[in-house]
PDB file of N, CA, C and O in Angstrom:
ATOM      1  N   MET A   1      -6.347  14.910  15.904  1.00  0.00           N
ATOM      2  CA  MET A   1      -6.923  15.880  16.815  1.00  0.00           C
ATOM      3  C   MET A   1      -6.412  17.265  16.418  1.00  0.00           C
ATOM      4  O   MET A   1      -5.205  17.503  16.379  1.00  0.00           O
ATOM      5  N   HIS A   2      -7.311  18.142  16.133  1.00  0.00           N
ATOM      6  CA  HIS A   2      -6.961  19.498  15.718  1.00  0.00           C
ATOM      7  C   HIS A   2      -6.938  20.398  16.945  1.00  0.00           C
ATOM      8  O   HIS A   2      -7.935  20.517  17.658  1.00  0.00           O
ATOM      9  N   GLN A   3      -5.793  21.030  17.184  1.00  0.00           N
ATOM     10  CA  GLN A   3      -5.649  21.839  18.395  1.00  0.00           C
ATOM     11  C   GLN A   3      -5.475  23.313  18.078  1.00  0.00           C
ATOM     12  O   GLN A   3      -4.771  24.022  18.797  1.00  0.00           O
ATOM     13  N   GLY A   4      -6.089  23.772  17.039  1.00  0.00           N
ATOM     14  CA  GLY A   4      -5.985  25.179  16.693  1.00  0.00           C
ATOM     15  C   GLY A   4      -5.020  25.383  15.543  1.00  0.00           C
ATOM     16  O   GLY A   4      -4.230  24.502  15.204  1.00  0.00           O
ATOM     17  N   ALA A   5      -5.100  26.539  14.965  1.00  0.00           N
ATOM     18  CA  ALA A   5      -4.278  26.835  13.801  1.00  0.00           C
ATOM     19  C   ALA A   5      -2.824  27.070  14.199  1.00  0.00           C
ATOM     20  O   ALA A   5      -2.532  27.782  15.160  1.00  0.00           O
ATOM     21  N   ALA A   6      -1.936  26.467  13.450  1.00  0.00           N
ATOM     22  CA  ALA A   6      -0.505  26.711  13.643  1.00  0.00           C
ATOM     23  C   ALA A   6      -0.172  28.066  13.035  1.00  0.00           C
ATOM     24  O   ALA A   6      -0.810  28.496  12.074  1.00  0.00           O
ATOM     25  N   PRO A   7       0.800  28.716  13.580  1.00  0.00           N
ATOM     26  CA  PRO A   7       1.221  29.987  12.979  1.00  0.00           C
ATOM     27  C   PRO A   7       1.612  29.782  11.511  1.00  0.00           C
ATOM     28  O   PRO A   7       2.244  28.788  11.156  1.00  0.00           O
ATOM     29  N   GLN A   8       1.232  30.722  10.690  1.00  0.00           N
ATOM     30  CA  GLN A   8       1.543  30.628   9.265  1.00  0.00           C
ATOM     31  C   GLN A   8       3.048  30.509   9.019  1.00  0.00           C
ATOM     32  O   GLN A   8       3.475  29.897   8.039  1.00  0.00           O
ATOM     33  N   LYS A   9       3.836  31.088   9.896  1.00  0.00           N
ATOM     34  CA  LYS A   9       5.284  31.012   9.752  1.00  0.00           C
ATOM     35  C   LYS A   9       5.756  29.557   9.828  1.00  0.00           C
ATOM     36  O   LYS A   9       6.632  29.149   9.065  1.00  0.00           O
ATOM     37  N   ASP A  10       5.182  28.781  10.741  1.00  0.00           N
ATOM     38  CA  ASP A  10       5.558  27.370  10.872  1.00  0.00           C
ATOM     39  C   ASP A  10       5.141  26.575   9.645  1.00  0.00           C
ATOM     40  O   ASP A  10       5.906  25.751   9.145  1.00  0.00           O
ATOM     41  N   LEU A  11       3.937  26.820   9.161  1.00  0.00           N
ATOM     42  CA  LEU A  11       3.452  26.122   7.977  1.00  0.00           C
ATOM     43  C   LEU A  11       4.314  26.477   6.762  1.00  0.00           C
ATOM     44  O   LEU A  11       4.653  25.609   5.958  1.00  0.00           O
ATOM     45  N   ALA A  12       4.657  27.736   6.638  1.00  0.00           N
ATOM     46  CA  ALA A  12       5.517  28.165   5.533  1.00  0.00           C
ATOM     47  C   ALA A  12       6.880  27.490   5.615  1.00  0.00           C
ATOM     48  O   ALA A  12       7.435  27.082   4.595  1.00  0.00           O
ATOM     49  N   LEU A  13       7.418  27.372   6.820  1.00  0.00           N
ATOM     50  CA  LEU A  13       8.706  26.707   7.001  1.00  0.00           C
ATOM     51  C   LEU A  13       8.624  25.246   6.583  1.00  0.00           C
ATOM     52  O   LEU A  13       9.504  24.752   5.878  1.00  0.00           O
ATOM     53  N   LEU A  14       7.581  24.555   7.011  1.00  0.00           N
ATOM     54  CA  LEU A  14       7.422  23.147   6.645  1.00  0.00           C
ATOM     55  C   LEU A  14       7.319  22.971   5.132  1.00  0.00           C
ATOM     56  O   LEU A  14       7.937  22.071   4.562  1.00  0.00           O
ATOM     57  N   LYS A  15       6.544  23.824   4.491  1.00  0.00           N
ATOM     58  CA  LYS A  15       6.395  23.735   3.035  1.00  0.00           C
ATOM     59  C   LYS A  15       7.714  24.037   2.330  1.00  0.00           C
ATOM     60  O   LYS A  15       8.063  23.379   1.350  1.00  0.00           O
ATOM     61  N   TYR A  16       8.441  25.027   2.828  1.00  0.00           N
ATOM     62  CA  TYR A  16       9.747  25.363   2.257  1.00  0.00           C
ATOM     63  C   TYR A  16      10.699  24.180   2.390  1.00  0.00           C
ATOM     64  O   TYR A  16      11.372  23.805   1.430  1.00  0.00           O
ATOM     65  N   MET A  17      10.752  23.593   3.586  1.00  0.00           N
ATOM     66  CA  MET A  17      11.669  22.479   3.823  1.00  0.00           C
ATOM     67  C   MET A  17      11.314  21.269   2.968  1.00  0.00           C
ATOM     68  O   MET A  17      12.203  20.571   2.481  1.00  0.00           O
ATOM     69  N   LEU A  18      10.025  21.018   2.784  1.00  0.00           N
ATOM     70  CA  LEU A  18       9.598  19.915   1.936  1.00  0.00           C
ATOM     71  C   LEU A  18      10.095  20.126   0.508  1.00  0.00           C
ATOM     72  O   LEU A  18      10.651  19.211  -0.099  1.00  0.00           O
ATOM     73  N   ASP A  19       9.898  21.317  -0.024  1.00  0.00           N
ATOM     74  CA  ASP A  19      10.363  21.627  -1.377  1.00  0.00           C
ATOM     75  C   ASP A  19      11.890  21.542  -1.452  1.00  0.00           C
ATOM     76  O   ASP A  19      12.442  20.979  -2.397  1.00  0.00           O
ATOM     77  N   HIS A  20      12.548  22.095  -0.472  1.00  0.00           N
ATOM     78  CA  HIS A  20      14.007  22.106  -0.402  1.00  0.00           C
ATOM     79  C   HIS A  20      14.547  20.671  -0.385  1.00  0.00           C
ATOM     80  O   HIS A  20      15.453  20.334  -1.147  1.00  0.00           O
ATOM     81  N   ASN A  21      13.983  19.834   0.488  1.00  0.00           N
ATOM     82  CA  ASN A  21      14.429  18.448   0.590  1.00  0.00           C
ATOM     83  C   ASN A  21      14.181  17.688  -0.708  1.00  0.00           C
ATOM     84  O   ASN A  21      15.011  16.880  -1.125  1.00  0.00           O
ATOM     85  N   THR A  22      13.047  17.944  -1.343  1.00  0.00           N
ATOM     86  CA  THR A  22      12.729  17.262  -2.595  1.00  0.00           C
ATOM     87  C   THR A  22      13.750  17.608  -3.667  1.00  0.00           C
ATOM     88  O   THR A  22      14.205  16.734  -4.405  1.00  0.00           O
ATOM     89  N   GLN A  23      14.110  18.884  -3.752  1.00  0.00           N
ATOM     90  CA  GLN A  23      15.115  19.299  -4.733  1.00  0.00           C
ATOM     91  C   GLN A  23      16.467  18.654  -4.446  1.00  0.00           C
ATOM     92  O   GLN A  23      17.136  18.176  -5.362  1.00  0.00           O
ATOM     93  N   HIS A  24      16.864  18.641  -3.187  1.00  0.00           N
ATOM     94  CA  HIS A  24      18.152  18.045  -2.846  1.00  0.00           C
ATOM     95  C   HIS A  24      18.142  16.533  -3.061  1.00  0.00           C
ATOM     96  O   HIS A  24      19.154  15.966  -3.472  1.00  0.00           O
ATOM     97  N   ALA A  25      17.035  15.883  -2.794  1.00  0.00           N
ATOM     98  CA  ALA A  25      16.952  14.441  -3.034  1.00  0.00           C
ATOM     99  C   ALA A  25      17.182  14.148  -4.512  1.00  0.00           C
ATOM    100  O   ALA A  25      17.878  13.192  -4.854  1.00  0.00           O
ATOM    101  N   GLN A  26      16.606  14.961  -5.387  1.00  0.00           N
ATOM    102  CA  GLN A  26      16.802  14.759  -6.824  1.00  0.00           C
ATOM    103  C   GLN A  26      18.262  14.992  -7.208  1.00  0.00           C
ATOM    104  O   GLN A  26      18.827  14.231  -7.993  1.00  0.00           O
ATOM    105  N   GLU A  27      18.865  16.030  -6.662  1.00  0.00           N
ATOM    106  CA  GLU A  27      20.281  16.309  -6.936  1.00  0.00           C
ATOM    107  C   GLU A  27      21.159  15.150  -6.467  1.00  0.00           C
ATOM    108  O   GLU A  27      22.082  14.739  -7.170  1.00  0.00           O
ATOM    109  N   LEU A  28      20.867  14.630  -5.282  1.00  0.00           N
ATOM    110  CA  LEU A  28      21.636  13.500  -4.760  1.00  0.00           C
ATOM    111  C   LEU A  28      21.446  12.258  -5.626  1.00  0.00           C
ATOM    112  O   LEU A  28      22.402  11.531  -5.895  1.00  0.00           O
ATOM    113  N   SER A  29      20.223  12.020  -6.055  1.00  0.00           N
ATOM    114  CA  SER A  29      19.951  10.881  -6.917  1.00  0.00           C
ATOM    115  C   SER A  29      20.752  10.978  -8.215  1.00  0.00           C
ATOM    116  O   SER A  29      21.326   9.992  -8.677  1.00  0.00           O
ATOM    117  N   ASP A  30      20.782  12.158  -8.785  1.00  0.00           N
ATOM    118  CA  ASP A  30      21.559  12.378 -10.009  1.00  0.00           C
ATOM    119  C   ASP A  30      23.046  12.128  -9.763  1.00  0.00           C
ATOM    120  O   ASP A  30      23.720  11.506 -10.583  1.00  0.00           O
ATOM    121  N   ALA A  31      23.551  12.614  -8.634  1.00  0.00           N
ATOM    122  CA  ALA A  31      24.966  12.400  -8.296  1.00  0.00           C
ATOM    123  C   ALA A  31      25.252  10.911  -8.121  1.00  0.00           C
ATOM    124  O   ALA A  31      26.284  10.416  -8.575  1.00  0.00           O
ATOM    125  N   GLY A  32      24.342  10.202  -7.466  1.00  0.00           N
ATOM    126  CA  GLY A  32      24.508   8.765  -7.287  1.00  0.00           C
ATOM    127  C   GLY A  32      24.576   8.037  -8.616  1.00  0.00           C
ATOM    128  O   GLY A  32      25.385   7.127  -8.791  1.00  0.00           O
ATOM    129  N   SER A  33      23.734   8.433  -9.543  1.00  0.00           N
ATOM    130  CA  SER A  33      23.744   7.817 -10.876  1.00  0.00           C
ATOM    131  C   SER A  33      25.071   8.064 -11.586  1.00  0.00           C
ATOM    132  O   SER A  33      25.624   7.167 -12.222  1.00  0.00           O
ATOM    133  N   ARG A  34      25.572   9.285 -11.470  1.00  0.00           N
ATOM    134  CA  ARG A  34      26.860   9.596 -12.099  1.00  0.00           C
ATOM    135  C   ARG A  34      27.982   8.763 -11.477  1.00  0.00           C
ATOM    136  O   ARG A  34      28.843   8.243 -12.187  1.00  0.00           O
ATOM    137  N   LEU A  35      27.967   8.639 -10.149  1.00  0.00           N
ATOM    138  CA  LEU A  35      28.992   7.854  -9.472  1.00  0.00           C
ATOM    139  C   LEU A  35      28.893   6.386  -9.839  1.00  0.00           C
ATOM    140  O   LEU A  35      29.912   5.727 -10.041  1.00  0.00           O
ATOM    141  N   ALA A  36      27.688   5.871  -9.927  1.00  0.00           N
ATOM    142  CA  ALA A  36      27.502   4.469 -10.309  1.00  0.00           C
ATOM    143  C   ALA A  36      28.056   4.217 -11.700  1.00  0.00           C
ATOM    144  O   ALA A  36      28.670   3.179 -11.946  1.00  0.00           O
ATOM    145  N   SER A  37      27.844   5.160 -12.613  1.00  0.00           N
ATOM    146  CA  SER A  37      28.340   4.991 -13.982  1.00  0.00           C
ATOM    147  C   SER A  37      29.862   5.062 -14.055  1.00  0.00           C
ATOM    148  O   SER A  37      30.454   4.646 -15.051  1.00  0.00           O
ATOM    149  N   LYS A  38      30.495   5.581 -13.018  1.00  0.00           N
ATOM    150  CA  LYS A  38      31.962   5.656 -12.956  1.00  0.00           C
ATOM    151  C   LYS A  38      32.545   4.498 -12.140  1.00  0.00           C
ATOM    152  O   LYS A  38      33.736   4.482 -11.830  1.00  0.00           O
ATOM    153  N   GLY A  39      31.691   3.532 -11.799  1.00  0.00           N
ATOM    154  CA  GLY A  39      32.163   2.357 -11.081  1.00  0.00           C
ATOM    155  C   GLY A  39      32.229   2.515  -9.577  1.00  0.00           C
ATOM    156  O   GLY A  39      32.840   1.686  -8.901  1.00  0.00           O
ATOM    157  N   LEU A  40      31.627   3.540  -9.041  1.00  0.00           N
ATOM    158  CA  LEU A  40      31.643   3.784  -7.599  1.00  0.00           C
ATOM    159  C   LEU A  40      30.323   3.328  -6.980  1.00  0.00           C
ATOM    160  O   LEU A  40      29.579   4.118  -6.399  1.00  0.00           O
ATOM    161  N   ALA A  41      30.061   2.040  -7.123  1.00  0.00           N
ATOM    162  CA  ALA A  41      28.787   1.470  -6.695  1.00  0.00           C
ATOM    163  C   ALA A  41      28.562   1.601  -5.197  1.00  0.00           C
ATOM    164  O   ALA A  41      27.435   1.841  -4.766  1.00  0.00           O
ATOM    165  N   ASP A  42      29.608   1.448  -4.395  1.00  0.00           N
ATOM    166  CA  ASP A  42      29.438   1.552  -2.943  1.00  0.00           C
ATOM    167  C   ASP A  42      28.962   2.946  -2.547  1.00  0.00           C
ATOM    168  O   ASP A  42      28.043   3.090  -1.741  1.00  0.00           O
ATOM    169  N   ALA A  43      29.589   3.962  -3.116  1.00  0.00           N
ATOM    170  CA  ALA A  43      29.179   5.339  -2.824  1.00  0.00           C
ATOM    171  C   ALA A  43      27.771   5.595  -3.351  1.00  0.00           C
ATOM    172  O   ALA A  43      26.952   6.231  -2.687  1.00  0.00           O
ATOM    173  N   ALA A  44      27.501   5.091  -4.552  1.00  0.00           N
ATOM    174  CA  ALA A  44      26.174   5.281  -5.143  1.00  0.00           C
ATOM    175  C   ALA A  44      25.091   4.625  -4.289  1.00  0.00           C
ATOM    176  O   ALA A  44      23.999   5.171  -4.141  1.00  0.00           O
ATOM    177  N   GLY A  45      25.391   3.465  -3.734  1.00  0.00           N
ATOM    178  CA  GLY A  45      24.435   2.782  -2.873  1.00  0.00           C
ATOM    179  C   GLY A  45      24.144   3.562  -1.610  1.00  0.00           C
ATOM    180  O   GLY A  45      22.997   3.642  -1.171  1.00  0.00           O
ATOM    181  N   LEU A  46      25.180   4.135  -1.026  1.00  0.00           N
ATOM    182  CA  LEU A  46      24.991   4.951   0.176  1.00  0.00           C
ATOM    183  C   LEU A  46      24.154   6.191  -0.135  1.00  0.00           C
ATOM    184  O   LEU A  46      23.303   6.594   0.658  1.00  0.00           O
ATOM    185  N   ILE A  47      24.404   6.778  -1.278  1.00  0.00           N
ATOM    186  CA  ILE A  47      23.620   7.947  -1.681  1.00  0.00           C
ATOM    187  C   ILE A  47      22.168   7.548  -1.911  1.00  0.00           C
ATOM    188  O   ILE A  47      21.254   8.282  -1.537  1.00  0.00           O
ATOM    189  N   SER A  48      21.957   6.395  -2.520  1.00  0.00           N
ATOM    190  CA  SER A  48      20.598   5.902  -2.716  1.00  0.00           C
ATOM    191  C   SER A  48      19.885   5.717  -1.380  1.00  0.00           C
ATOM    192  O   SER A  48      18.704   6.043  -1.256  1.00  0.00           O
ATOM    193  N   ASP A  49      20.592   5.200  -0.388  1.00  0.00           N
ATOM    194  CA  ASP A  49      20.020   5.059   0.956  1.00  0.00           C
ATOM    195  C   ASP A  49      19.659   6.422   1.539  1.00  0.00           C
ATOM    196  O   ASP A  49      18.614   6.581   2.170  1.00  0.00           O
ATOM    197  N   ALA A  50      20.534   7.404   1.320  1.00  0.00           N
ATOM    198  CA  ALA A  50      20.271   8.761   1.821  1.00  0.00           C
ATOM    199  C   ALA A  50      19.029   9.347   1.153  1.00  0.00           C
ATOM    200  O   ALA A  50      18.217   9.997   1.811  1.00  0.00           O
ATOM    201  N   VAL A  51      18.881   9.117  -0.150  1.00  0.00           N
ATOM    202  CA  VAL A  51      17.708   9.613  -0.870  1.00  0.00           C
ATOM    203  C   VAL A  51      16.442   8.969  -0.314  1.00  0.00           C
ATOM    204  O   VAL A  51      15.406   9.623  -0.198  1.00  0.00           O
ATOM    205  N   SER A  52      16.528   7.695   0.025  1.00  0.00           N
ATOM    206  CA  SER A  52      15.375   7.023   0.632  1.00  0.00           C
ATOM    207  C   SER A  52      15.014   7.663   1.969  1.00  0.00           C
ATOM    208  O   SER A  52      13.838   7.808   2.301  1.00  0.00           O
ATOM    209  N   SER A  53      16.034   8.042   2.730  1.00  0.00           N
ATOM    210  CA  SER A  53      15.786   8.716   4.006  1.00  0.00           C
ATOM    211  C   SER A  53      15.109  10.068   3.781  1.00  0.00           C
ATOM    212  O   SER A  53      14.190  10.436   4.512  1.00  0.00           O
ATOM    213  N   PHE A  54      15.565  10.802   2.772  1.00  0.00           N
ATOM    214  CA  PHE A  54      14.926  12.070   2.433  1.00  0.00           C
ATOM    215  C   PHE A  54      13.456  11.826   2.100  1.00  0.00           C
ATOM    216  O   PHE A  54      12.581  12.572   2.539  1.00  0.00           O
ATOM    217  N   SER A  55      13.191  10.778   1.323  1.00  0.00           N
ATOM    218  CA  SER A  55      11.816  10.490   0.913  1.00  0.00           C
ATOM    219  C   SER A  55      10.936  10.171   2.111  1.00  0.00           C
ATOM    220  O   SER A  55       9.801  10.642   2.184  1.00  0.00           O
ATOM    221  N   ARG A  56      11.438   9.381   3.047  1.00  0.00           N
ATOM    222  CA  ARG A  56      10.658   9.063   4.248  1.00  0.00           C
ATOM    223  C   ARG A  56      10.413  10.325   5.070  1.00  0.00           C
ATOM    224  O   ARG A  56       9.310  10.530   5.576  1.00  0.00           O
ATOM    225  N   ALA A  57      11.419  11.161   5.204  1.00  0.00           N
ATOM    226  CA  ALA A  57      11.257  12.418   5.947  1.00  0.00           C
ATOM    227  C   ALA A  57      10.233  13.313   5.252  1.00  0.00           C
ATOM    228  O   ALA A  57       9.400  13.935   5.911  1.00  0.00           O
ATOM    229  N   ASN A  58      10.293  13.378   3.938  1.00  0.00           N
ATOM    230  CA  ASN A  58       9.350  14.211   3.194  1.00  0.00           C
ATOM    231  C   ASN A  58       7.919  13.715   3.362  1.00  0.00           C
ATOM    232  O   ASN A  58       6.994  14.522   3.447  1.00  0.00           O
ATOM    233  N   GLU A  59       7.727  12.401   3.410  1.00  0.00           N
ATOM    234  CA  GLU A  59       6.389  11.856   3.647  1.00  0.00           C
ATOM    235  C   GLU A  59       5.852  12.332   4.998  1.00  0.00           C
ATOM    236  O   GLU A  59       4.672  12.659   5.121  1.00  0.00           O
ATOM    237  N   LYS A  60       6.715  12.370   5.999  1.00  0.00           N
ATOM    238  CA  LYS A  60       6.296  12.829   7.325  1.00  0.00           C
ATOM    239  C   LYS A  60       5.977  14.322   7.314  1.00  0.00           C
ATOM    240  O   LYS A  60       5.012  14.759   7.942  1.00  0.00           O
ATOM    241  N   LEU A  61       6.789  15.102   6.599  1.00  0.00           N
ATOM    242  CA  LEU A  61       6.503  16.533   6.487  1.00  0.00           C
ATOM    243  C   LEU A  61       5.175  16.758   5.777  1.00  0.00           C
ATOM    244  O   LEU A  61       4.382  17.602   6.196  1.00  0.00           O
ATOM    245  N   GLU A  62       4.926  16.008   4.702  1.00  0.00           N
ATOM    246  CA  GLU A  62       3.654  16.137   3.984  1.00  0.00           C
ATOM    247  C   GLU A  62       2.482  15.826   4.906  1.00  0.00           C
ATOM    248  O   GLU A  62       1.471  16.528   4.890  1.00  0.00           O
ATOM    249  N   LYS A  63       2.617  14.779   5.706  1.00  0.00           N
ATOM    250  CA  LYS A  63       1.552  14.406   6.633  1.00  0.00           C
ATOM    251  C   LYS A  63       1.324  15.511   7.666  1.00  0.00           C
ATOM    252  O   LYS A  63       0.182  15.850   7.976  1.00  0.00           O
ATOM    253  N   ALA A  64       2.407  16.068   8.195  1.00  0.00           N
ATOM    254  CA  ALA A  64       2.290  17.155   9.169  1.00  0.00           C
ATOM    255  C   ALA A  64       1.592  18.366   8.551  1.00  0.00           C
ATOM    256  O   ALA A  64       0.748  18.996   9.188  1.00  0.00           O
ATOM    257  N   ILE A  65       1.946  18.680   7.326  1.00  0.00           N
ATOM    258  CA  ILE A  65       1.317  19.813   6.638  1.00  0.00           C
ATOM    259  C   ILE A  65      -0.178  19.572   6.476  1.00  0.00           C
ATOM    260  O   ILE A  65      -0.984  20.469   6.723  1.00  0.00           O
ATOM    261  N   ARG A  66      -0.554  18.355   6.058  1.00  0.00           N
ATOM    262  CA  ARG A  66      -1.979  18.039   5.907  1.00  0.00           C
ATOM    263  C   ARG A  66      -2.721  18.181   7.226  1.00  0.00           C
ATOM    264  O   ARG A  66      -3.834  18.704   7.268  1.00  0.00           O
ATOM    265  N   ILE A  67      -2.096  17.710   8.308  1.00  0.00           N
ATOM    266  CA  ILE A  67      -2.736  17.820   9.622  1.00  0.00           C
ATOM    267  C   ILE A  67      -2.916  19.281  10.006  1.00  0.00           C
ATOM    268  O   ILE A  67      -3.991  19.682  10.452  1.00  0.00           O
ATOM    269  N   ILE A  68      -1.877  20.066   9.836  1.00  0.00           N
ATOM    270  CA  ILE A  68      -1.942  21.488  10.191  1.00  0.00           C
ATOM    271  C   ILE A  68      -3.012  22.204   9.385  1.00  0.00           C
ATOM    272  O   ILE A  68      -3.736  23.055   9.901  1.00  0.00           O
ATOM    273  N   GLU A  69      -3.097  21.841   8.107  1.00  0.00           N
ATOM    274  CA  GLU A  69      -4.079  22.489   7.226  1.00  0.00           C
ATOM    275  C   GLU A  69      -5.487  21.948   7.456  1.00  0.00           C
ATOM    276  O   GLU A  69      -6.449  22.434   6.860  1.00  0.00           O
ATOM    277  N   GLY A  70      -5.607  20.936   8.326  1.00  0.00           N
ATOM    278  CA  GLY A  70      -6.919  20.382   8.628  1.00  0.00           C
ATOM    279  C   GLY A  70      -7.423  19.396   7.607  1.00  0.00           C
ATOM    280  O   GLY A  70      -8.623  19.135   7.524  1.00  0.00           O
ATOM    281  N   ASN A  71      -6.495  18.837   6.814  1.00  0.00           N
ATOM    282  CA  ASN A  71      -6.881  17.881   5.770  1.00  0.00           C
ATOM    283  C   ASN A  71      -6.632  16.444   6.167  1.00  0.00           C
ATOM    284  O   ASN A  71      -6.475  15.584   5.301  1.00  0.00           O
ATOM    285  N   GLY A  72      -6.593  16.168   7.439  1.00  0.00           N
ATOM    286  CA  GLY A  72      -6.474  14.787   7.895  1.00  0.00           C
ATOM    287  C   GLY A  72      -5.053  14.315   8.038  1.00  0.00           C
ATOM    288  O   GLY A  72      -4.095  15.049   7.796  1.00  0.00           O
ATOM    289  N   ALA A  73      -4.943  13.059   8.440  1.00  0.00           N
ATOM    290  CA  ALA A  73      -3.640  12.458   8.723  1.00  0.00           C
ATOM    291  C   ALA A  73      -3.024  11.804   7.529  1.00  0.00           C
ATOM    292  O   ALA A  73      -1.925  11.257   7.623  1.00  0.00           O
TER     293      ALA A  73
END
């Protein structure tokens, strides 16, 4: 249901946060790989879980952006 245009400031914030989260997820993934290679599998696993959480959050942000832009759910 489209309820009017969202302020451009909100849309810009969502797009910024999506990009920001994506960059940090990659950085965290890289850190997890380095830790795993040093034998810190428990820490690496937790970081992998965190990256998965970032990915799920980013999917929701992408969906919200599409809705705001009028491109469906």
